[in-house]
One Martini backbone bead per residue (centre of mass of N, CA, C, O) as a GRO file, in nm:
protein
  108
    1MET     BB    1   2.191  -0.482  -3.236
    2ALA     BB    2   1.910  -0.377  -3.313
    3ASP     BB    3   1.758  -0.646  -3.273
    4VAL     BB    4   1.795  -0.665  -2.969
    5TRP     BB    5   1.644  -0.404  -2.896
    6ALA     BB    6   1.380  -0.477  -3.032
    7TRP     BB    7   1.323  -0.741  -2.868
    8LEU     BB    8   1.319  -0.602  -2.595
    9LEU     BB    9   1.085  -0.418  -2.654
   10PHE     BB   10   0.884  -0.641  -2.724
   11PHE     BB   11   0.898  -0.787  -2.455
   12PHE     BB   12   0.793  -0.549  -2.274
   13ILE     BB   13   0.524  -0.518  -2.419
   14LEU     BB   14   0.423  -0.807  -2.365
   15ILE     BB   15   0.431  -0.783  -2.060
   16SER     BB   16   0.223  -0.554  -2.042
   17LEU     BB   17  -0.007  -0.718  -2.165
   18LEU     BB   18  -0.010  -0.940  -1.948
   19VAL     BB   19  -0.073  -0.754  -1.711
   20MET     BB   20  -0.350  -0.661  -1.814
   21VAL     BB   21  -0.481  -0.943  -1.823
   22VAL     BB   22  -0.434  -1.018  -1.526
   23PHE     BB   23  -0.596  -0.784  -1.410
   24GLN     BB   24  -0.867  -0.871  -1.531
   25LEU     BB   25  -0.871  -1.151  -1.393
   26MET     BB   26  -0.862  -1.042  -1.103
   27CYS     BB   27  -1.129  -0.889  -1.116
   28LEU     BB   28  -1.302  -1.142  -1.177
   29SER     BB   29  -1.221  -1.302  -0.921
   30ASP     BB   30  -1.319  -1.092  -0.718
   31LEU     BB   31  -1.613  -1.113  -0.815
   32GLU     BB   32  -1.655  -1.414  -0.759
   33PHE     BB   33  -1.569  -1.373  -0.431
   34ASP     BB   34  -1.689  -1.092  -0.328
   35TYR     BB   35  -1.463  -0.843  -0.306
   36ILE     BB   36  -1.634  -0.703  -0.536
   37ASN     BB   37  -1.817  -0.502  -0.714
   38PRO     BB   38  -1.943  -0.467  -1.032
   39TYR     BB   39  -1.876  -0.163  -1.070
   40ASP     BB   40  -1.572  -0.174  -1.006
   41SER     BB   41  -1.495  -0.391  -1.207
   42ALA     BB   42  -1.589  -0.246  -1.465
   43SER     BB   43  -1.414   0.012  -1.429
   44ARG     BB   44  -1.140  -0.131  -1.430
   45ILE     BB   45  -1.163  -0.274  -1.703
   46ASN     BB   46  -1.232  -0.021  -1.878
   47GLY     BB   47  -0.948   0.121  -1.809
   48VAL     BB   48  -0.775  -0.116  -1.979
   49VAL     BB   49  -0.868  -0.151  -2.272
   50LEU     BB   50  -0.743   0.086  -2.433
   51PRO     BB   51  -0.442   0.044  -2.358
   52GLU     BB   52  -0.432  -0.239  -2.484
   53PHE     BB   53  -0.494  -0.154  -2.776
   54ILE     BB   54  -0.259   0.045  -2.807
   55THR     BB   55  -0.028  -0.152  -2.746
   56GLN     BB   56  -0.093  -0.346  -2.978
   57GLY     BB   57  -0.060  -0.134  -3.204
   58VAL     BB   58   0.236  -0.063  -3.145
   59LEU     BB   59   0.349  -0.345  -3.186
   60CYS     BB   60   0.259  -0.377  -3.483
   61LEU     BB   61   0.408  -0.125  -3.586
   62LEU     BB   62   0.694  -0.217  -3.501
   63TYR     BB   63   0.697  -0.467  -3.679
   64LEU     BB   64   0.673  -0.310  -3.946
   65ILE     BB   65   0.921  -0.119  -3.919
   66THR     BB   66   1.138  -0.368  -3.861
   67GLY     BB   67   1.049  -0.624  -4.057
   68HIS     BB   68   0.838  -0.823  -3.901
   69TRP     BB   69   0.615  -0.987  -4.084
   70VAL     BB   70   0.509  -1.232  -3.930
   71MET     BB   71   0.431  -1.085  -3.668
   72SER     BB   72   0.239  -0.882  -3.805
   73LEU     BB   73   0.048  -1.101  -3.922
   74LEU     BB   74  -0.031  -1.213  -3.637
   75CYS     BB   75  -0.167  -0.929  -3.545
   76VAL     BB   76  -0.408  -0.872  -3.739
   77PRO     BB   77  -0.654  -1.028  -3.616
   78TYR     BB   78  -0.645  -0.880  -3.341
   79MET     BB   79  -0.677  -0.596  -3.456
   80TYR     BB   80  -0.951  -0.646  -3.585
   81TYR     BB   81  -1.097  -0.717  -3.327
   82ASN     BB   82  -1.042  -0.450  -3.182
   83TYR     BB   83  -1.181  -0.272  -3.388
   84ARG     BB   84  -1.464  -0.406  -3.368
   85PHE     BB   85  -1.492  -0.364  -3.061
   86LEU     BB   86  -1.460  -0.049  -3.056
   87ILE     BB   87  -1.679   0.024  -3.278
   88GLY     BB   88  -1.876  -0.118  -3.150
   89SER     BB   89  -2.131  -0.163  -2.900
   90ILE     BB   90  -1.906  -0.344  -2.706
   91SER     BB   91  -1.661  -0.154  -2.561
   92ARG     BB   92  -1.805  -0.220  -2.285
   93ILE     BB   93  -1.893  -0.282  -1.971
   94ILE     BB   94  -2.227  -0.365  -1.897
   95LEU     BB   95  -2.429  -0.424  -1.627
   96SER     BB   96  -2.692  -0.518  -1.775
   97HIS     BB   97  -2.504  -0.755  -1.926
   98PHE     BB   98  -2.424  -0.876  -1.658
   99ASN     BB   99  -2.378  -1.211  -1.560
  100LEU     BB  100  -2.401  -1.327  -1.233
  101SER     BB  101  -2.477  -1.638  -1.285
  102PHE     BB  102  -2.197  -1.742  -1.385
  103PHE     BB  103  -2.129  -1.734  -1.083
  104PRO     BB  104  -2.107  -1.954  -0.853
  105ARG     BB  105  -2.216  -2.029  -0.550
  106LYS     BB  106  -2.077  -2.065  -0.234
  107MET     BB  107  -2.131  -2.301   0.010
  108GLY     BB  108  -1.993  -2.234   0.347
   0.00000   0.00000   0.00000
């Protein structure tokens, strides 16, 4: 019965991670269609990055605690990427590095 509760907890944590990723994609699509300015989009995305990293870390830690070794090993590369991203110099979206020409303008 404990495994059922653990997998339910894992499921809801994964759903929360998906919601955070979808929110970031929605911010980028709003930026693409000019519904939001780049400063607001960057601040919204920057506000979600750290909670996403923490949630992923908690999920990996829970996999380790509950003995799901294969799932925790699958989390390790992503956790390493998050660590390098957070410690590195590009831990946030900086507007001077934001290439607005990436999004093609729609004429008409």
